[in-house]
C-alpha positions, 0 to 999 in steps of 0.5 A: 681860272687858268685853262690847261692842256690834256696832260695837265688834266690828268693830274688836276686835283680838282678832277679827281672826282671824275672816273677817267679810266673808262673815258677818252679825255679830248683836248677841245681848245684850251679847255677840258673835254670828256667823252664817254664811249659807252652809249647813254642808257636806254608848268610853268615857263615864262617866255617861248624860245625865240624871246629867250634867245633874244634875251639871252643874246643881250645878257651875254654881252652885258658885263659889269664889275663886282662893285657895280654888281653890288650897287645894283643889288643895293639899289634893287633891295632899296626898293623892297617894301616900297611902292613906286610913285604914280607917275604916268610913264610906262615903266612906272605903270608896270610897277603899279599894284595889280588890282587882282591882289587882295588888299593888304601889305604884299602884292605882285605888280605888272612885271610879273613873267608867270614863272610860278616861283612864288606860287610853289614857294609860297602857295598859301600866299600866291596864286595865278590870275590873268596869266600872272601871279597875284596875292590872294591871302595876306600872311597871318603867321611868322611862317607865312610871312617868312615863306612870302618874303622867301618868294619875294627875294627869289622872284626873278623880276622883283615883281613882288612888293610890300607897302611898308618896308620889310624890316625883317628882310635881312633876317630872311636873306640869311635863310638861303639856301633853303634846305628842301627836306632834311629827313629824306634828302639832307644836304640838298638846298634850293638857292632861291634868287632866281634869275631873269637871265634863266626865265625864273628857273631854280638852282640847287646846291648839293653839300658833298663830301667830295666837294659841293656842287651848284646845279644851274645858276642862280642870280649872283648876290654876294649875300647868297655867295657868303651863305654858300661859303659857310656851307663849304663853297663850291667845287663844280657848277653843273649846267644842265643845258643852256637855258639856265646858265644865268650868272654862271661866270660870277659864280665861277669867279667867286668860288674858282669852280669848275663848270660842267656843260655839254658841248652841244649846249656851249654858246658865246657866253659859255665858250670858256666853261672848264669841262665840256661833255662830249658824246652820249655818256653817261658820265661819272662825277665821283662814286655816287653821282651820274650824269645822264644824257637826256637830249630833247628839250635842248640838244645836249640836255643832261640830268644829274643823278645823285644816287645815295639820296635817289634824287634826279636833277632834271633842268628843263627835261622833266618837271611837275605842273600843278597837276601832272608830270610835263616836259614843257613841250611848248617851249621845246628848243630841239625835239619833242619825240626825242625828249619823250624817248629820254623820259623813257629811260628814266624808268631804269633810274632808281630815284624818288625825287625830281628836282627841276629848273622850271616847274615843281618838284615831285616826290615819289614814295618808292621806285615803284611809284615813280615808274608807275607815274613815269609809264602813265605819263609816257602812255599819254604822250 
């Protein structure tokens, strides 16, 4: 994708969704940058930032061609439904069945990073035992098996296995991305295929009449890409912050979409993102989407507020754990007090859904209930 000068940006058809009138467009190198002068209105993480940074650096340096990626996917999926030989190597021991699993076909091995994905995708099957996931009940219906296999495909470390090859796995792959709630938030999908590069974070697809939006990056697979293509492809990839960028470059090349990231979140692996947000926002993405500056978890974290569906995509800014709201302060990169201050501005926004990167979704009955829960959380923190 070619970069452009600031003059060319003004006439770029793909940026027609941005309201450029109240903003100042600034050339940052050869990429596009937006600065809004008006001020911003007033669980489960698998690894701490230190470990995350080390893995991110190594991931940024790794590269492979499309053909190599397909080979890797085919190799990975060839293991689905198969056990590993009981050799005594360290790698194979980690792939052995955890004793905490109940007897039966599905099991979790010792490579689990405790990202919680399987436990909220298929809570009837998976639970947490000893800082890792485990199967506590084998699927007993077609629906439970579907949920278990969707969790298996979404596991970022391929830690979920079956004793026998899953003959229906190809059919389950066709179910991604998964519509979250057709009645309340139609056109909003969970992508599945979580990436270890993002430590198991969720990503989402918004079907939008002015161009679809991918929120954060799932693990790249051509199977998922083909499914998304049938839904209209991707026009923008909005990256909430630096943690959850995963395979952003592969998705960008596949769909020739523009990536959006705050300039304070840009690192070596994201230096060539097409749109770098500057300042404190807020920024408008078309008539009905607002990008809200929420620093704290990281210096340049930004949430996406989809107004018509009253849905807030929060990245790692705010999430549910098993019992209550959380900001994941143990894994804060920048400033916990600033993160709490950024949570307080969300009281002003009329949303009823929180769709996070890490952690679990939150659904509220209405604006009043949302504010009651937010205010109670802030009072306790």
